[in-house]
C-alpha angles and dihedrals in degrees: 000000000000121000086234092068111123120253114208120177115316096336134065120238105232094213141069133210108266095018115142121215141158112251138173121213115232098188144350118265126226093268096048096264122133115253116217133163133223117192087338094309117125117239122187112208119194113236097002115134128210110279094017119124121209144166102245137187121221110233103167136021125198132177096273105016146017133222124224141176130223114258095173129000107225102181127021130217118232086230092061118106133179110265114244093219116074089207094053093113093056108026117088096209095090132028108178108040086122091069127079109251091245089056090050093055094046090050093047091053089052090052089062093045091051094048092052090051101041102032103023092038092223118159111274095234092046092049091050092050099042096054111081127210115284114265098235132207114251092221107023096197140081091017105125110105095184128046130177115206126193116225122218134172121265115176108310092333133042148241129227127202148117114306116265114249111268094008141072093236123111123234111220111219127185088201131027118188098207096053125066117270089242089063090054088056091044096053091049092049094046094049090050092049093049090050089050089055090047093243114162129211117245112262111213092199098053103021090232125131133039119240115077104165142008121206124190125189125181134186127222086259093058097251108143139199121202119198119195113197113199137168091231133017115282112251093218098028100138092046091049091049093047092050091051093047092051093054113104117233127190100234109020149356140245110251099165138033116184129184120210115195107204134196126204124243125228090263091074144267094309091062118066146149135209111266096177139359127194137166116250095182139006120347136333095246150032129227118231126185120223124174092342097310127108119227129194110223119195128195094268099037123111119235128159110265097226109065096187095051093039087066088052090048095051094042088055091050091048092051090052091049088059094202121187099184105270106070130114107231127193116202115195123199086017099175111187090347101264099140092032094058093041088054093044090064088064104033142060099243138357126201114195125196123197135163100207114086095208091050092052090049089052092047091055092047090047089055092055093043092056096038093244111157102169099068128086130180133216123200119222145066114312091230090061104031099047097049089050091050091049091049088053090055105269115161126179140193095207135021119199121186140174105183128181121269092279090066124211129339114232091253089060092050091050093047093049089054088047092060088066090228115177093206132035120193110195119193113193141180093192121060091197098059091037090057092048094050095043088055090053093049092049090051088058096056106279124126121223106228110166139009116188121185115210118195108226094152113050116185091026135081092245123105141161128231135196117205127188122207125181129197 
């Protein structure tokens, strides 16, 4: 071994940066990379599938693992397909286009099983039996109704795209196969209009320019909101918005253009907050339909990005809640009230808790729009609001929750238990924190009965799960 090999702690790393070696992947990692081993040392290889052998080049070495890239694929899996997107190897938007869709769903189910076993410390056989097959998407393309694109300078104009893997640079694509075709048209039109008005992208290195990010959200009906995030107000904002709205698109129309003026925090130019938001054209929200209910969605509101599979996700959660029309339901991390209002149709009372003011405002408006009178919403962090409600005497039959990737804080777990709920329906976008929280709830007397993965994010390593616990 070379004298340049890296020494970390008491052991010697058996690899060097730039070293080329033949390796065979034994499994797929949680971000879609192949996992191989060299002298017992883990190596993550982008794009390598289980059973495949490749000549790889080491590009990064950490304390417990290394990362490598394929130089030459020597054997090919029968589950490998040619990615549709020509920028797949550099764009960070998708990670597993090289897998058949069936292989993607099988791997995603295994991610959940592994998390229950390794992080939740559930019995291996129990974990394998409790996790059901992934609920797949019938057509796993063109599903993403919201995209966030980073802007960057290019000459006197700019480009906008998903951020390249491992960098902070956007990849400009004329066509993206996970967003609707209309959004392809819209990005192209908006970039051309901004160039026409001599608007520059913000340059993180120099601090020059204005536009930092572009967000596009569409409904199933084709109505679209465009959000332009800039570091200072656009001089010709209304004219830019009007030009975009008057452009004809094949499968939808622009009904809203919103400008967000952002300011940077002390941490640097990659950390910012919204200083001001105003409507340049149209209204400040869209209306999306989910399971027969209409929902206002404002620029800052959270809504799942796959409308077809969102209905599957919420229908699965509703089935697990097993409501008969009389229950008190608590919905934590309620967002704009989607799950709350769906549950309200089948229960006696719903109490929603949400930390984002605009989302709570939307939730209350959504209640009125849909004629729901048995739902109320509280503003504040779940870890503060729910314990206070329990202390005031709140009890519940069912708790439903859809927390962020970090999962629940201990105070939330304790308060959920304090409600006396017989059933807990846990929606999660992170198998690791889901497994951790399920183990805590089981240790307090609940029984894990079902875990159902739902694929809201085909071609990526992301997935949603719904878990049912009973007292």
